C-alpha positions in Angstrom: 74.6 34.5 -65.1 75.1 31.5 -62.8 74.8 27.8 -63.9 75.2 24.6 -61.9 75.8 21.1 -63.1 76.5 17.7 -61.5 78.0 14.7 -63.2 79.4 11.3 -62.4 83.0 11.9 -63.3 84.5 8.5 -62.4 83.2 5.0 -62.1 85.5 2.4 -60.7 84.8 -1.3 -60.2 87.0 -3.3 -57.8 87.7 -7.1 -57.9 84.8 -7.8 -55.5 82.3 -5.9 -57.7 82.1 -2.8 -55.5 81.4 0.2 -57.7 82.8 3.5 -56.5 81.8 6.8 -58.1 83.1 10.3 -57.9 80.4 13.0 -58.4 81.5 16.5 -59.4 79.3 19.5 -58.9 80.3 22.8 -60.5 79.1 26.3 -60.3 79.8 28.6 -63.2 79.5 32.4 -63.5 79.3 33.7 -67.1 80.8 30.4 -68.3 83.8 30.5 -65.9 84.0 27.7 -63.2 84.1 29.4 -59.8 83.4 26.5 -57.5 83.8 22.7 -57.7 82.6 20.2 -55.1 83.3 16.5 -54.9 81.0 13.7 -53.5 82.0 10.0 -53.4 79.8 7.0 -52.8 79.9 3.3 -53.3 77.5 0.5 -54.4 77.9 -3.1 -53.3 76.9 -5.9 -55.6 73.1 -6.3 -55.9 72.4 -3.0 -54.2 69.3 -1.0 -55.3 71.0 1.8 -57.3 67.8 3.9 -57.6 67.2 3.8 -53.8 70.8 4.8 -53.0 70.6 7.6 -55.5 67.5 9.0 -53.8 69.6 9.5 -50.7 72.6 10.8 -52.7 70.5 13.3 -54.6 68.7 14.5 -51.4 72.1 15.1 -49.9 73.4 17.0 -52.9 70.3 19.2 -53.0 70.6 19.8 -49.3 74.1 21.1 -50.0 72.7 23.4 -52.7 74.0 21.3 -55.5 72.2 19.9 -58.5 71.1 16.3 -58.4 72.7 13.6 -60.5 70.8 13.2 -63.8 68.9 10.2 -64.8 71.2 9.7 -67.8 74.2 9.5 -65.5 72.4 7.0 -63.3 71.5 4.9 -66.3 75.1 4.9 -67.3 76.1 3.6 -63.9 73.4 0.9 -64.1 74.9 -0.3 -67.4 78.2 -0.8 -65.7 76.6 -2.5 -62.7 74.6 -4.9 -65.1 77.9 -5.9 -66.6 79.9 -6.2 -63.4 77.3 -7.7 -61.1 76.9 -11.2 -62.5 74.9 -13.7 -60.4 78.2 -15.2 -59.3 79.6 -11.8 -58.1 76.4 -11.0 -56.2 76.4 -14.5 -54.6 80.1 -14.3 -53.7 79.9 -10.9 -52.1 80.4 -11.2 -48.3 77.2 -10.7 -46.5 
C-alpha cells in the first residue's frame, strides 16, 4: 500500500523578517519511505501567505505530491504574526 504526505519541516526567520520554509514530501510503501522530495520557498514581511500557498500547492500537486495541509499553513501564519510586527513590515526594503 502506498501513502504520501507533505509537511513543513523547517521554518526559519532571518533578521529582516523573511521566513524561509523547507517542505518535505514523502512516499511510503507498506510503511517504508521509498522517496523523499524537498521544496523550498520564502515569504517576505507582509506577504499574503494564503495566496503564496495556492501557488506552492499547485506546484506540489503538478509534481504528483500532496499539498501542504491547512494545519501546517496555520502554524506558519502563527510564526509570521509574531515576526512580522508593523515595524518589521515598514522597514522591509520595497
